[in-house]
N, C-alpha and C positions, 0 to 999 in steps of 0.2 A: 399455613403454619400450624405444625400437629398439636394436638390437643395436651399432650404432655410439655412440650415444650413450652405454649402458651400456661399453663396452672406453676410451670418454673418461673417463666416472669413476672408470675403475680403472688406467688409465695416465696422465692429464694428470699434471704435476707440479706446477703452479702451482694445482690443484683440490683436490690430495690436501695440499699444502702449506697451503691455506684452511682445509680441514677440519681439520687437527690446530689450527690456530688460534679456532679457533670451537669446538673440543673444551675447549681449554685456558681460553678464556674463561670457559665455561659452566662447567667444572671448579670455577674459583677463585670463581663467585659462591655455587655452591653448596655450600661448603666447607664452612660454619658449621652444614650441616642433617645434619652428619657426625658423631656422638658422638668425643668427645676429641679433634676436630679446631678449633683455634683460631687466631686470625691470628698472634696472639702466642706461642706455645707450640712453633714449633717444635723449637726446643732441647732441649725436652723428650721426645727420643725412644722416646715409648712404641710400640707397636705401631700404635695407630691413626692417629700421626703419620706412622710410617714406611710404613705400608700407602698413605695418602695422597699422599704424596710421592712414591711411584711408580708413583702413578696418573696425575701430573701429568707428569714429568720421564721416563720410560721413551718415551711419544707424543712428547715433546721432542725427545729424542736420537732418534727416528726421520725429526723433520723436517730435522735437519739432516744426517742420513745421505744423504737425499734431496737435499735442497737442496746437499749437498759434490758429490754425485755428477753431478748439473749444472752446477753451474760450472765443476768441471773436466775436464766432458766425457767423464766416464766412458763405458766400453763399452755400447751401447743394452739388453742383457740385465741388467746389475747396476742399470741403472736402473728398468728394468721392474721386477723381483722388488722392491727398493724401493717404488716406488708401489703394486704390489697386497698389500704388507705393510700398508698405511694403516688399511684398514676393520678386519682382523680383529685387529689391535693396539689399535686405539679400541674394539672388541665385548668382546675379552677383559679389556681395562682396566676396562669399566665392571663387567662380570661379577662380576672379582675385589673392585672397591669393594664391592659391594653383598652379595656370596654374604661378607665378610670376618668380618662381624658374629654371625648365626646361629651357634649353638655347639655346635648337631647335630653328630654325627661325619660324617655323609656330607658333609654341608653345607660342613664343614671339608673335608673332600677334595675337593671341588667345584671349591671357592677356589681350594685348589693347584694342582690341572689346571686350572684357567684361567689364574693368573697365571704358573705356569708355562709355557704353551703361549706365551704374550705374550713371554715372556723369553727364550726357544728363540728365538721369531721375531727379535728385536731383533737379539739378538748374532748368530745367522748374517747378520741386513744388515750387523751391521759388520763380519765377517771380510770378507763379498766387498768392502764398502767400502774394508778395506785392502789385498784385493788389488787391487781396480780402482787404485788408488791407487801398489800397486808397479808397475803394469805403465803409468802414467800419461808416465814419463819417455821410455819407447820407442815409444808410439803417440803424442805431443803432444811433440817434441824442442822446435820454437823456444816454444812454451807455458811448459816446463819451463823451460828458460833465461831466461824472463822473470819467472817466480815460483817460482825457486827455494827462494828462503826462506821464503815462504807454505807451499810443499811441501812442507818439511821439517816445520813443527810441526803441518800437518793431519793429516802420515800420522802423526807419533809421538804425536802426540796419539790417532789414533782407532787406535794400535796400543795405548795404555796404558788407556785407556776401555775396549777391546774386553775383556784380560786381566782389568780390575776386574770389567767385567761377568761374565765366566766362575768370579770369585774370589766373587760375590755367589752365583749359583746353588751353588757348593759349600758355600757357607755357607748356604744354606736347606736343601742338602741335609741336610746336619749337624745341625739343628734340626728334621728332623722324621723320622717312624717309626723306625728304630732305627740313626741315624748312619751312621757309617761303618761298622758293624761287617758289613755284607753285604761289602766289600772289605775283608778281611784286612789285605794288603797297605798296603793307604792308611790303614787304623786304625795299626796299627806304625807306618807315616811319623809320625802324626800323634801315638801314643804319643811319639815321641821327641823330637820337639821342645816335651814338655810336655802333651803330652793336650791332651783335647777341648774342654777349656773356653780354654785357654789359646791353643789352635790358631783357636778360634770367634772369641775377642776379637781378636786380630791379623788374622784374616780380616775383620774385620766393619772396623776401622782403614781396612786396605786400601783394600775399596772404598768407605766412607763418605766419606775422604776422599782418596784419589785420584781419583773420575772427574770430581768438580766442578771442580778446578783445571786437570785435561787439557780439560775439553770448552770453559771457559772459553779458553785457550791455541788450543785448534783454532778457535773462534771468531773471534780474532782474526786469525789466518791466512788463513781464509777470506774475512774481512771487506775483511781487504787488498784480497783479488783482485776481490773487488767494489767495490771503490771505485775500481780501476784502477790499483793503483799500479805496474803492469809498465808504464805506459804515461807513467810520469814520467823526470827527465832520470835519468841515472846515480847522480847526487850524493845525489838523495833516495830516490832507487831501494835507495841502498843503506845510508841511516839506516833504512829499512826493514826490511830485511834483517837489519841488525843485530839489530835487538829483538825480528825473530822468530827468528834463532836463541840470541840469551840466552833466549827462554823455548823452547826446543826442549829446552837443557842442563838448562830448570831441570825441564822433564817427564820427560826420560831420569834423571833424577840423583833427582828424585822415587820415581819407580816402582820401581830399585833399592832405594830405604829400605825402601820397602815390599813390594817383594819377597823380600827379603834378611831381613826381620822378622816378615813370616807364614810363609816357609816355610822357616824357621830361627830361631836362638835367640838374632838380634841383636837388643840392645833400643836404640831409638831415643834420643838421649844430647838432653839441653840443653848449647847451648854462650853462651858470653859468662855465664858464669855467677858470681853475687855474692850478697852478702844472708847468711843464717844456714844453715849446712848447703847455701849453692849452691842457696837456694829460687828464687829470683831468675834466669830464663834464656829464651833461646829456644829452643824446640826446634827439632833439626837440619831437620823435614821440614817446619817452616813457613817456614825459611829458602830452601828451594826450590819450594814453592810459590810465596813470595814472587817467587823466582826468577823464573817465568812472569809475572808480570804485572809485572815491572818490565822486563822485555822489550816486552811490550805500552804501555808507556810511552813507552821511547824512540820504538818504529816510529809513536808519534802525530807526533812532530816530522817523520818524512816526510808522513806520510799528511796533514795540514792544508793541503799542494799538492795533494791529491785532493779539496779539497771544490768542491759544484757553484756553479755560477753561478745556481740559483735558488735562490728563498730556502725552499723545501718541501725539495728535494734538501739544500742545506747544511746545514738544519736536524736533520733525520731520521739524516742524518751525524754531526753533533753530538752527536745524542742517544745513536747507537749505540757511539761514541768515549767517551761519559760514563758508559757502564756500565765499562766500565773502570777509569775516572778515579774513580769512587766506590768501587769494591770495593778498590783500592787502598789510598785516603783511609781506608778502613773497616780495613782489614786493619793497615797500616802507622801510621794514627794512632792507632788508639785501641789493637787486637788486641795489638798486640807492645807498647805502653805497658804491657797487663795485666801481658802476662807478664814483663817485666823489673822489675813491682813486685808478684808474687807473696808477698812476704811481708806485705804488706796484703790482696789479693783471697783468698788462700786456695784457689786453686783452684777458685773456687767452694763450696767446703765452708765451712760457718759455722762446724767446727770449728778451722779452721786461718787463719783471716784476717777480720779485722772487715769487710772490704769483698766479703765473698763474695756478698751477694746482686746487686752490681753487675757481678761476674765471670757471676754466670746471667744479668743481662738483656742483657750483650753475646752473650752466647752462644744466648740466644732471638733479639734483634733482629739481630743478622749473619746468623745460618743464614737467617733469614727475607728480609734487604734482600738478600746476595749470592748466596747459592746456592740460593734462588728466583728471587725478582722478577726480578734483574738478569742472570740467565740469562737467563730468558725473554725480559726487553727487550732483551738484547745481539742472541739470536734473532732477534725479530720487528725488530729495527728493520733489520738487515744485511738480510733477507728482504724488509722491504718497501723500501728502498731499488733492490734488485736487480729487483724486478720494477714498482714502482710510482709510479721518477724523474720520468715523464715525466708520472703527474698531478699535477701539484707543487701545487696547489693541498688538494688532496685529503689531503696530507701532510704539510702543515702543523702541524694538532690534534694529531695522535699524537706531530708532535715537540714542540710545546709542551707536551702535556700529559707527557711524556716526562722533557723537561727538567726540568722544575720539580718531576717527583716522585724523579728523581733527586736531585736537592740537598737537597731537604726531607726526604725518608729519611735521606741521612746524617745531615744537620744531628739530626735526630727520633732515630738509633740512638744519635749523643754524647748528647743529653739522656735520654736512658734509660740511657744507663751512667753518669750523675753522678747523676740522682735518681729514676731509678725509674719515672719518667712516659713513657706507651708512646704518649701519644696524638698528638703531633708526628708521629713514625714512621709511625702508622695514616694520618696524612694524607699521607703523601708515599707509602705503598703505596697507598691507593686513588686518587692521580694516578697511579700506574704502572697499577695495574689499568685506569684509564680510558682509559688511551692504550693497551692492546690491544684494548680493543674495536674502538676508533678504528682500529687497525692492519687489522681485521678487514676494517670495510665495504671499502677501495679493495684489499684483496685479493681480494675476492670480486669485485669489478667488474674490475679490470685485466687487463691480457691478456697472453698469451704473451710474455717477451722472445725477438726472433728471433734473435739470437747473445749467445754465453755471452761473459762479461767476459773470458776466459780468452785469445779470438781475436781 
């Protein structure tokens, strides 16, 4: 291999993004081969499931970092560092997945080292992204004036996800070896907020509950720029900016709640309570994560004016926007309904409610539908539009499959929650998976766009 070709593989943004897409497709395809990993038990957060989930989502986070740096035309050095991280992150992810299962102490340590290296690389890339975004208004003033709403939500989402990523590393540190005892002052602090088990539980909640909504909010802002909302008339652009600012407020309030509950003694309450003992009610953090999605729905009102004139381009845009609609339909239409009726659903505990199994079904189904497949879909469809909208006919199939999968996945989630039958949702998710396969093909073939959308 020539040196120029090798450098192209390392630093070419499109090739690195395509590599992560292909990797994701392969990992999803082979997932049933790994012990404890099934298509419909994502809500059952065993260590097997958590390990596999990170094997998929951490490289996806790197894809979003690489794409964001490209779209916002951040300094070339930041783009190069993010790009050169691609193959190390993929390799260490696979090593970590394989070494996770043996029980020999030496292999367990090797697994922790491999996954730790991967996590550090991506967290450092995320921090570099934040630095680059902080520089953006000063380096690209005209673009900032036209995209300030999207910029705000992407910046705050990046900060929130970076903080939650660091908390995840702190969480892992507390779970291994002697925990925090090696650093006396931190162990004393942990003891002051309830002890190691309490802190680990709160840190787990912050890490697991904060990253997916932050990423979704960031994807909304990034997608708005990719769709070219900055070129809309002032009225429609104002509607999009309004929605993006609502999402930004949601990210700030959500992050604040999780921060003070993790590093303090604040217990997040339920609001609008009713029923015996106030058992029915909406968790306050869920209202704020919901606010992120509500902002996305507002932004759609203006973004419809960005729909492409070609059939393929238009439908891939609809598929991307459809991921936001599907997520909010599931959260508001099913999730909130369950929370307001916990006297029946019993928080998924059969000893507390007759409908506990339906609550468990929603937990499994919505985590798989929203926080795995729809996050991947939202990222892939926005990426495909950015790179492949000129290949109009080749992007029709992923668009059709994606729209069908989103719709059938939501209907299936509702069926699953009502009668515990997961087959309809499974069909929807397989359609989404096939759309990912269909995304990979044009992503490999299309060329790098000449201009970033923000220009």
